[in-house]
matplotlib code that plots the C-alpha trace (Angstrom):
import matplotlib.pyplot as plt

x = [-7.0, -3.7, -3.8, -1.5, -0.8, 0.3, 3.9, 4.0, 1.9, 4.6, 5.1, 2.9, 2.1, 1.0, -2.9, -2.8, -0.6, -3.5, -6.1, -4.7, -4.3, -8.1, -9.0, -7.2, -9.6, -6.9, -5.6, -6.7, -5.5, -6.1, -4.0, -1.7, 1.4, 3.6, 6.0, 3.8, 0.4, -1.3, -0.3, -1.0, -4.4, -5.6, -4.6, -6.3, -9.8, -9.4, -9.2, -11.3, -8.8, -7.1, -4.2, -1.4, 1.1, 4.0, 5.1, 6.4, 3.0, 2.5, 5.5, 4.2, 0.5, 0.0, -2.6, -0.8, 0.8, 2.4, 3.5, 3.6, 6.7, 5.7, 7.7, 10.5, 13.4, 15.8, 13.5, 13.6, 16.5, 14.7, 11.3, 12.1, 14.5, 12.2, 9.4, 11.5, 12.5, 8.9, 8.0, 6.1, 6.2, 7.2, 6.3, 8.1, 8.6, 11.7, 14.5, 15.2, 17.7, 19.9, 23.2, 24.7, 25.4, 21.6, 20.2, 22.7, 21.4, 17.8, 18.6, 20.5, 17.3, 14.7, 16.8, 17.4, 13.5, 12.6, 9.7, 8.4, 9.6, 8.8, 9.7, 7.7, 9.4, 6.2, 7.8, 9.1, 5.6, 4.3, 3.9, 5.8, 8.9, 8.2, 8.3, 11.7, 13.3, 12.5, 13.5, 16.7, 17.2, 16.6, 18.7, 16.6, 18.7, 21.8, 24.7, 23.4, 25.5, 23.4, 19.9, 18.3, 15.5, 14.2, 11.4, 10.9, 7.9, 7.0, 6.9, 9.3, 8.8, 4.7, 5.5, 2.7, 5.3, 5.0, 7.4, 9.2, 10.0, 13.2, 14.1, 17.6, 17.6, 14.6, 14.8, 18.5, 18.2, 16.0, 14.8, 17.5, 16.5, 12.7, 12.1, 15.4, 15.0, 12.9, 15.2, 18.2, 16.4, 15.1, 18.3, 19.8, 16.9, 17.1, 21.1, 22.5, 25.2, 26.4, 30.3, 30.3, 28.3, 29.5, 26.6, 25.9, 23.1, 22.2, 19.4, 17.6, 14.6, 16.2, 15.1, 18.4, 18.4, 18.9, 16.0, 17.8, 19.8, 21.5, 23.8, 26.1, 26.0, 28.8, 27.6, 29.7, 29.0, 30.2, 26.8, 26.4, 22.9, 21.6, 19.5, 17.5, 15.3, 14.0, 11.3, 11.7, 10.0, 6.8, 5.5, 8.2, 7.2, 8.4, 10.9, 13.1, 15.6, 17.7, 20.5, 22.0, 24.2, 21.2, 18.4, 16.7, 13.8, 12.1, 9.0, 7.2, 4.6, 2.8, 3.8, 6.5, 7.9, 11.5, 13.4, 16.3, 18.7, 16.4, 12.8, 12.3, 11.1, 9.3, 7.7, 4.7, 4.4, 1.6, 2.3, 2.1, -0.3, 0.6, 1.8, 0.5, 0.7, 3.5, 1.0, -0.7, 2.5, 3.2, -0.1, 0.1, 3.3, 2.5, -0.9, 0.7, 4.1, 5.7, 9.5, 10.0, 11.5, 10.7, 10.9, 13.2, 15.6, 18.5, 17.0, 16.7, 20.2, 21.3, 19.2, 21.1, 24.4, 23.7, 22.1, 24.8, 27.3, 25.4, 25.2, 29.2, 29.7, 27.8, 29.9, 33.4, 33.1, 34.4, 33.4, 32.2, 32.7, 29.1]
y = [-21.8, -20.3, -16.6, -15.7, -11.9, -11.3, -9.7, -7.8, -7.9, -7.4, -10.9, -12.3, -15.3, -13.3, -13.5, -17.4, -18.2, -16.0, -18.0, -21.1, -20.0, -19.1, -22.3, -24.5, -25.4, -24.6, -21.1, -17.8, -14.5, -11.7, -8.5, -7.3, -5.2, -3.9, -1.0, 0.0, 1.6, 1.3, -2.0, -3.0, -1.5, -2.8, -6.4, -6.1, -5.1, -7.8, -10.3, -8.4, -8.0, -4.8, -3.2, -2.7, 0.4, -0.7, -4.0, -4.2, -3.7, -7.1, -9.1, -7.6, -8.7, -11.8, -12.9, -13.4, -16.8, -17.0, -14.7, -15.3, -13.2, -12.0, -8.7, -8.1, -10.0, -7.8, -7.2, -11.0, -10.7, -7.8, -9.2, -12.9, -12.2, -10.2, -12.6, -15.4, -13.7, -12.7, -16.0, -16.1, -19.1, -18.1, -19.4, -17.3, -17.4, -18.2, -17.5, -17.2, -14.2, -12.3, -13.2, -16.0, -13.9, -12.8, -16.3, -17.7, -14.9, -15.7, -19.6, -18.4, -16.6, -19.5, -22.4, -20.3, -19.7, -22.8, -21.5, -23.8, -22.6, -23.4, -22.0, -22.5, -25.2, -26.6, -28.8, -31.2, -32.0, -33.1, -36.4, -36.5, -35.3, -37.4, -40.5, -39.4, -38.9, -42.4, -44.0, -42.1, -43.1, -46.7, -47.2, -48.0, -45.4, -46.7, -44.1, -40.5, -38.9, -35.6, -33.9, -31.2, -29.3, -26.4, -24.1, -20.8, -18.4, -15.5, -12.9, -10.4, -11.5, -10.8, -8.1, -9.6, -9.6, -6.3, -3.8, -4.3, -8.0, -6.3, -4.1, -5.6, -3.7, -5.5, -8.7, -9.5, -10.3, -11.1, -14.4, -16.6, -15.4, -15.6, -18.5, -20.0, -21.1, -23.8, -25.9, -24.9, -26.1, -29.2, -30.6, -29.8, -31.9, -34.6, -35.1, -34.1, -31.8, -29.4, -28.5, -25.6, -23.7, -21.9, -20.0, -17.9, -15.1, -13.0, -9.8, -10.1, -7.5, -4.5, -4.4, -4.0, -7.7, -11.5, -12.8, -15.8, -17.8, -21.6, -22.6, -26.2, -27.4, -30.1, -32.2, -34.1, -37.7, -36.3, -35.6, -32.6, -30.6, -28.3, -25.4, -23.8, -20.5, -17.5, -14.9, -15.1, -18.7, -19.2, -23.1, -24.8, -27.6, -28.0, -30.3, -32.7, -35.1, -37.7, -39.6, -42.8, -45.7, -47.9, -45.7, -42.3, -40.4, -37.6, -35.4, -32.8, -31.0, -34.2, -36.7, -39.2, -42.2, -43.9, -46.8, -49.0, -51.5, -54.1, -52.7, -53.5, -50.2, -47.0, -47.4, -44.9, -45.4, -45.4, -42.0, -41.5, -39.0, -35.1, -34.7, -31.7, -27.9, -26.3, -24.1, -26.9, -28.6, -25.6, -25.3, -28.9, -28.8, -25.8, -27.8, -31.0, -29.6, -31.6, -31.6, -29.8, -32.4, -30.8, -27.1, -26.8, -23.6, -25.9, -26.5, -22.8, -22.0, -24.4, -22.6, -19.2, -20.5, -21.7, -18.9, -16.4, -18.9, -18.6, -14.9, -14.5, -16.8, -14.9, -11.9, -13.5, -16.2, -18.7, -21.8, -20.6, -23.0, -23.3]
z = [27.0, 25.8, 25.4, 22.6, 21.5, 17.7, 17.6, 14.5, 11.0, 9.1, 7.6, 4.9, 7.2, 10.2, 9.3, 8.6, 11.9, 13.6, 12.1, 13.0, 16.6, 16.5, 14.8, 17.7, 20.2, 23.2, 21.9, 20.7, 19.9, 22.7, 21.4, 18.4, 18.7, 15.9, 15.5, 12.6, 14.1, 11.1, 10.1, 13.5, 13.9, 10.8, 12.0, 15.2, 13.6, 11.3, 14.3, 16.7, 19.6, 21.2, 19.4, 22.0, 20.8, 23.3, 23.0, 26.8, 27.9, 26.2, 27.9, 31.4, 30.6, 33.2, 30.8, 27.8, 28.1, 24.6, 21.3, 17.8, 16.2, 13.0, 13.0, 10.9, 10.8, 12.3, 15.5, 16.1, 18.9, 21.1, 20.8, 21.3, 24.5, 25.9, 25.6, 26.9, 30.0, 30.7, 30.4, 27.2, 25.1, 21.7, 18.0, 15.4, 11.3, 9.9, 10.1, 13.6, 13.5, 11.0, 12.6, 14.7, 17.7, 17.7, 17.5, 20.2, 22.4, 21.4, 22.2, 25.5, 26.7, 25.6, 27.4, 30.4, 30.9, 29.6, 27.9, 24.7, 21.4, 18.0, 14.7, 11.3, 9.3, 7.9, 5.1, 7.8, 8.7, 5.2, 4.4, 1.3, 2.9, 6.3, 3.7, 2.2, 5.7, 6.6, 3.2, 3.8, 7.5, 6.7, 4.2, 1.1, -1.0, 0.1, 1.0, 0.1, -2.3, -3.3, -2.5, -4.3, -2.9, -5.0, -3.9, -6.0, -7.2, -9.3, -6.0, -8.1, -11.6, -11.3, -8.4, -5.8, -2.9, -0.4, -1.0, 2.4, 1.6, -0.3, 2.5, 3.2, 6.8, 7.7, 6.1, 5.9, 2.1, -0.6, -1.7, -0.1, 3.4, 2.7, 0.3, 0.4, 4.1, 3.4, 1.4, 3.8, 7.1, 4.7, 3.9, 7.1, 8.5, 5.8, 5.6, 8.9, 10.3, 7.6, 7.3, 4.9, 2.0, -1.3, -2.8, -5.9, -5.7, -8.3, -8.7, -11.7, -11.0, -10.0, -6.6, -4.7, -3.1, -4.6, -6.5, -7.5, -5.6, -5.2, -2.4, -2.1, 1.5, 2.2, 5.1, 7.5, 6.2, 2.3, 0.8, -1.2, -0.6, -3.5, -2.0, -5.0, -4.7, -6.2, -6.8, -10.6, -11.8, -13.1, -12.9, -10.7, -8.8, -5.2, -5.6, -3.6, -5.4, -3.4, -5.1, -3.3, -3.8, -4.0, -5.2, -6.3, -5.0, -6.7, -5.5, -7.2, -5.0, -3.7, -6.4, -5.0, -6.5, -6.1, -7.6, -6.2, -7.8, -6.9, -7.3, -11.4, -12.0, -10.3, -7.0, -6.0, -2.4, 0.1, 2.1, 5.9, 7.1, 7.8, 11.0, 13.4, 11.5, 13.8, 15.6, 16.6, 17.6, 19.5, 21.5, 22.1, 23.7, 25.9, 27.1, 27.6, 28.8, 26.6, 25.3, 21.9, 19.6, 16.4, 15.3, 17.8, 19.0, 17.9, 14.5, 14.2, 15.4, 12.3, 9.9, 11.0, 10.7, 7.3, 6.3, 7.5, 5.8, 2.4, 2.4, 3.1, 0.6, -2.1, -1.3, -1.0, -3.8, -1.2, 0.6, 4.3, 7.2, 8.9]

ax = plt.figure().add_subplot(projection="3d")
ax.plot(x, y, z, "-o")
ax.set_aspect("equal")
plt.show()
């Protein structure tokens, strides 16, 4: 049995991850820490486990095998480096860190300690996007010229996000660093090595951070990626569009179709099964001591590089090398 400590109830997905840990037959949540005592105590009561006021007590507890990092993003470096040095396996919410320097420090600690690491990139395991990646890689669409990924919701316009998600110090920004992480990591996963980023962010709800954001990403093979996100949009389907020299693919939520030069019309494909959720992948990697090829520390580093470049570009108005 893998004993897991939940490190922070700050993030909106903290409870979801804890529930997934507890549903997995090979793992369980054994304690909760949070820098906010009231918030952490409440989560611990919900999970029926002890609240640990001092994070050092979690890291020094030999019975704790792994941690789930769902603290504010600005605490990621401190918590993950300490966890790795203590030999605790790490599952974390995106993004890895707010700066490239912090991300590199985390990666160095993870690789040096040889702990298992998994970051929450959930769309990479969903069958529609697994199909899209296979279609791109097998050349069915020809040479890819452009891909657009859009993920947006009503968090600001309908006022359902927690107030601390607009705290620039804790989050590093607004919609881009939170929801925009999904288009960013997905485009890198689908298209390869990013070269540069050019961004336009706007603030529409008066909360002090961007809630509407688009970034253009140049990839080493000449492909252009378009990352779109925001907290101000109602009814938008989760959308991926891929344009190639020989075909075009579109995914809107769970609906997938594509056509090619020779297809004679639209094809509605049979899709593969979903891959394991990152939480289950994480637990299995520990139990079986298998190498982490998905949701890896190297992928996490790429996302931080992209995000850092996007924010620099939004300020400077210039294209930023990744």
